[in-house]
Each structure stands twice: as structure tokens, then as C-alpha cells.
C-alpha positions as CSV (number, residue, x, y, z in Angstrom):
1,X,-192.7,-34.9,0.7
2,X,-192.3,-38.3,2.3
3,X,-188.5,-37.7,2.6
4,X,-189.2,-34.5,4.6
5,X,-191.5,-36.4,6.8
6,X,-188.9,-39.0,7.5
7,X,-186.2,-36.4,8.2
8,X,-188.6,-34.7,10.6
9,X,-189.3,-38.1,12.4
10,X,-185.5,-38.8,12.6
11,X,-184.8,-35.3,14.0
12,X,-187.5,-35.8,16.6
13,X,-186.0,-39.1,17.6
14,X,-182.5,-37.5,18.0
15,X,-184.0,-34.7,20.0
16,X,-185.8,-37.1,22.3
17,X,-182.7,-39.3,22.7
18,X,-180.3,-36.5,23.7
19,X,-182.1,-33.3,24.7
20,X,-184.9,-34.6,26.8
21,X,-182.7,-36.5,29.2
22,X,-180.4,-33.5,29.5
23,X,-183.4,-31.3,30.3
24,X,-184.6,-33.8,32.8
25,X,-181.2,-33.9,34.5
26,X,-181.1,-30.1,34.6
27,X,-184.5,-29.9,36.1
28,X,-183.6,-32.5,38.7
29,X,-180.4,-30.6,39.6
30,X,-182.3,-27.3,40.0
31,X,-185.4,-28.7,41.7
32,X,-184.1,-27.6,45.2
33,X,-183.6,-24.0,44.2
34,X,-186.0,-21.2,44.3
35,X,-186.6,-19.0,41.1
36,X,-184.6,-16.2,42.7
37,X,-181.7,-18.5,43.5
38,X,-181.7,-19.7,39.9
39,X,-181.7,-16.2,38.5
40,X,-178.8,-15.2,40.8
41,X,-176.9,-18.4,39.9
42,X,-177.4,-17.7,36.2
43,X,-176.2,-14.1,36.5
44,X,-173.1,-15.1,38.5
45,X,-172.3,-17.8,36.0
46,X,-172.6,-15.4,33.1
47,X,-170.3,-12.9,34.8
48,X,-167.8,-15.7,35.5
49,X,-168.0,-16.9,31.9
50,X,-167.4,-13.4,30.5
51,X,-164.5,-12.9,32.9
52,X,-162.8,-16.2,31.8
53,X,-163.4,-15.2,28.1
54,X,-161.8,-11.8,28.7
55,X,-158.8,-13.4,30.4
56,X,-158.3,-15.9,27.6
57,X,-158.5,-13.1,25.0
58,X,-155.7,-11.2,26.9
59,X,-153.6,-14.3,27.1
60,X,-154.0,-14.9,23.3
61,X,-152.8,-11.4,22.7
62,X,-149.6,-12.1,24.6
63,X,-149.1,-15.4,22.7
64,X,-149.6,-19.0,23.6
65,X,-145.9,-19.8,23.6
66,X,-145.1,-17.0,26.1
67,X,-148.0,-18.1,28.4
68,X,-146.6,-21.8,28.3
69,X,-143.1,-20.5,29.0
70,X,-144.3,-18.4,31.9
71,X,-146.2,-21.2,33.5
72,X,-143.2,-23.5,33.2
73,X,-140.9,-20.9,34.8
74,X,-143.4,-20.3,37.6
75,X,-143.7,-24.1,38.4
76,X,-140.0,-24.8,38.3
77,X,-138.6,-21.7,40.0
78,X,-141.2,-20.8,42.7
79,X,-139.8,-20.2,46.2
80,X,-140.1,-23.0,48.7
81,X,-141.1,-21.8,52.1
């Protein structure tokens, strides 16, 4: 029983060491926004995140080697205006 208590205390210390400062930093960053702005920002971020994930899935289907080759070709042979 004492071991469980010690584990609980150490987990709380880890939480306070890492999570509490992170939450404080996020609260400070969002303090200038209204609740509506925070909701809109969250929705836009989620849509952007899902779009990036979908793009990465499509790229993975093509194959990483093909993607790297295409990027190299685009960088080396793009037209100069």
C-alpha cells in the first residue's frame, strides 16, 4: 500500500513539473481571445490538421521514394523567370 502512495506522489510531482507550466503557458497565450475566437481557432486548427493528415496519407500511398524524387526534380529543374 505504501508503494502505491509513493507512486501516486511521484506521478503528481511529474504532473506538476511538466503539465502545470504547459497549461499556464497556454492560458497566457489565449488570454487575449474571446471564447468565440478560441472555438473558431480550434475548429480551423482541427480542419487544417485533418487536411495535412489526408495529404500525408496520399503521399504515403504514392511512396516516399517517389515523393523525394519528385521534390528533387522540382527543385533542380524549375523554370527561372
